[in-house]
KEKE-3310 file (N, C-alpha, C; in steps of 0.2 Angstrom, whole numbers, plus 5000, padded with zeros to 4 digits):
npx = (5204:5200:5191:5180:5180:5168:5164:5167:5157:5145:5143:5140:5129:5120:5120:5114:5101:5096:5095:5084:5073:5060:5063:5057:5055:5062:5058:5063:5052:5044:5052:5053:5039:5036:5044:5038:5024:5026:5032:5022:5013:5020:5021:5007:5004:5011:5005:4992:4994:4999:4988:4978:4970:4963:4958:4966:4979:4979:4977:4988:4997:4994:4997:5011:5014:5009:5016:5026:5020:5015:5019:5017:5019:5009:4997:5002:5004:4990:4983:4991:4987:4974:4974:4980:4971:4961:4965:4963:4949:4946:4949:4944)
npy = (5077:5066:5064:5051:5035:5026:5009:4997:4988:4994:5004:4997:4990:5001:5005:4994:4995:5007:5003:4995:5004:5011:5023:5040:5043:5055:5063:5073:5080:5080:5088:5100:5104:5104:5115:5125:5126:5127:5139:5147:5145:5150:5164:5167:5164:5174:5185:5183:5183:5196:5204:5200:5189:5175:5164:5164:5163:5150:5142:5145:5140:5126:5124:5125:5114:5102:5096:5088:5076:5069:5058:5055:5063:5068:5068:5077:5089:5091:5093:5104:5113:5115:5120:5132:5138:5139:5149:5160:5161:5163:5176:5192)
npz = (5723:5711:5695:5695:5687:5678:5679:5665:5664:5669:5660:5649:5652:5653:5640:5635:5640:5635:5622:5622:5623:5615:5605:5600:5583:5572:5558:5544:5540:5551:5560:5553:5553:5567:5570:5563:5567:5580:5581:5576:5586:5597:5594:5594:5607:5615:5609:5614:5627:5630:5625:5633:5629:5632:5624:5613:5618:5624:5613:5606:5615:5614:5601:5602:5610:5605:5594:5600:5603:5592:5580:5566:5551:5542:5550:5559:5552:5548:5560:5564:5554:5556:5570:5567:5559:5568:5576:5568:5568:5581:5584:5590)
capx = (5200:5200:5185:5180:5178:5163:5166:5164:5150:5140:5142:5137:5122:5116:5119:5109:5094:5095:5093:5078:5068:5058:5063:5053:5059:5060:5060:5064:5045:5042:5056:5050:5032:5036:5047:5034:5019:5029:5034:5016:5010:5024:5018:5000:5004:5014:5000:4986:4996:4999:4981:4974:4965:4964:4957:4972:4984:4978:4977:4995:5001:4992:5001:5018:5015:5006:5021:5030:5016:5013:5024:5015:5019:5002:4993:5005:5002:4983:4982:4994:4983:4967:4975:4982:4965:4957:4968:4959:4942:4946:4950:4938)
capy = (5071:5066:5061:5043:5032:5021:5003:4996:4984:4998:5008:4992:4989:5007:5005:4989:4997:5012:5000:4992:5009:5013:5031:5044:5044:5061:5064:5080:5083:5082:5093:5107:5105:5106:5121:5130:5126:5129:5146:5151:5145:5155:5171:5167:5164:5180:5190:5182:5185:5204:5207:5197:5185:5168:5158:5164:5161:5143:5139:5145:5135:5120:5123:5124:5107:5096:5092:5083:5070:5067:5055:5055:5069:5070:5070:5083:5095:5092:5096:5111:5118:5116:5124:5139:5141:5141:5156:5165:5161:5165:5183:5195)
capz = (5721:5703:5693:5695:5681:5679:5676:5659:5664:5670:5654:5644:5655:5652:5633:5633:5642:5630:5615:5622:5623:5608:5604:5595:5577:5570:5551:5543:5539:5558:5563:5550:5555:5574:5571:5560:5571:5587:5580:5576:5593:5602:5593:5596:5615:5617:5608:5618:5634:5630:5624:5638:5626:5634:5619:5608:5622:5625:5607:5605:5619:5611:5595:5604:5613:5601:5589:5604:5604:5586:5576:5559:5548:5539:5556:5562:5547:5548:5567:5564:5550:5560:5575:5564:5556:5574:5578:5564:5570:5588:5585:5592)
cpx = (5199:5193:5185:5177:5173:5165:5163:5158:5144:5138:5138:5130:5117:5115:5114:5102:5092:5092:5086:5072:5066:5058:5059:5058:5057:5063:5061:5057:5043:5045:5054:5043:5032:5039:5042:5028:5020:5030:5027:5013:5013:5021:5011:5000:5006:5008:4994:4988:4996:4992:4976:4968:4966:4963:4963:4978:4984:4979:4985:4999:5000:4997:5009:5019:5014:5012:5025:5027:5014:5019:5023:5015:5013:4998:4996:5003:4994:4981:4985:4990:4977:4968:4977:4975:4960:4959:4964:4952:4941:4947:4943:4934)
cpy = (5072:5063:5054:5041:5027:5014:5001:4992:4988:5002:5003:4991:4995:5007:5000:4991:5003:5009:4997:4998:5011:5021:5034:5045:5051:5061:5072:5084:5085:5087:5100:5108:5107:5113:5127:5131:5129:5137:5150:5151:5150:5162:5172:5168:5171:5185:5189:5184:5193:5207:5204:5193:5178:5163:5158:5161:5153:5140:5139:5141:5128:5119:5122:5117:5101:5092:5087:5076:5066:5064:5055:5062:5072:5072:5077:5090:5096:5095:5103:5116:5119:5121:5131:5142:5143:5147:5161:5166:5163:5172:5186:5199)
cpz = (5714:5701:5693:5689:5682:5676:5670:5659:5665:5664:5649:5646:5653:5644:5631:5635:5637:5623:5616:5622:5616:5608:5599:5589:5574:5562:5550:5542:5547:5561:5560:5553:5562:5574:5568:5565:5578:5587:5580:5583:5598:5601:5595:5604:5617:5615:5612:5625:5635:5629:5629:5635:5627:5629:5615:5612:5623:5619:5605:5609:5617:5605:5596:5607:5609:5597:5593:5604:5598:5582:5568:5556:5545:5545:5559:5558:5548:5555:5567:5560:5553:5566:5573:5562:5562:5577:5574:5566:5577:5590:5587:5586)
residu = (MET:GLY:ARG:GLN:ARG:ARG:PRO:LEU:GLN:GLU:ILE:GLN:ARG:GLY:ALA:HIS:LEU:ALA:ALA:LYS:ILE:ASP:MET:PHE:GLU:THR:SER:SER:ALA:ASN:LEU:ILE:GLY:GLY:PHE:VAL:PHE:GLY:SER:ILE:GLY:PHE:VAL:ALA:PHE:ILE:TYR:GLY:LYS:ARG:MET:ASN:LEU:TRP:LYS:ILE:MET:LEU:CYS:GLY:LEU:ALA:LEU:MET:ILE:PHE:PRO:TYR:PHE:ILE:ALA:ASP:ALA:VAL:ILE:LEU:TYR:ALA:ILE:GLY:ALA:PHE:GLY:THR:ALA:ALA:LEU:LEU:PHE:LEU:ARG:GLU)
# end
């Protein structure tokens, strides 16, 4: 059995539907901010998990997840800076 080809009309319908969806626009500032704060969050999550510090672990998890939901770079950096500062204050 060979691979079946999809009809051209079905492909065009899918492309038409994809064009209607308002996609998340990523700028280089968002990508860099997401990478930086995601990395900080990952390290904090692993540290909190190994040391059994729940506040640090949850703050790290929040730092890893929030960049996926913020589109504005200024807000992304403000929340990331606040979350990173919170890690310093949540230490024992």
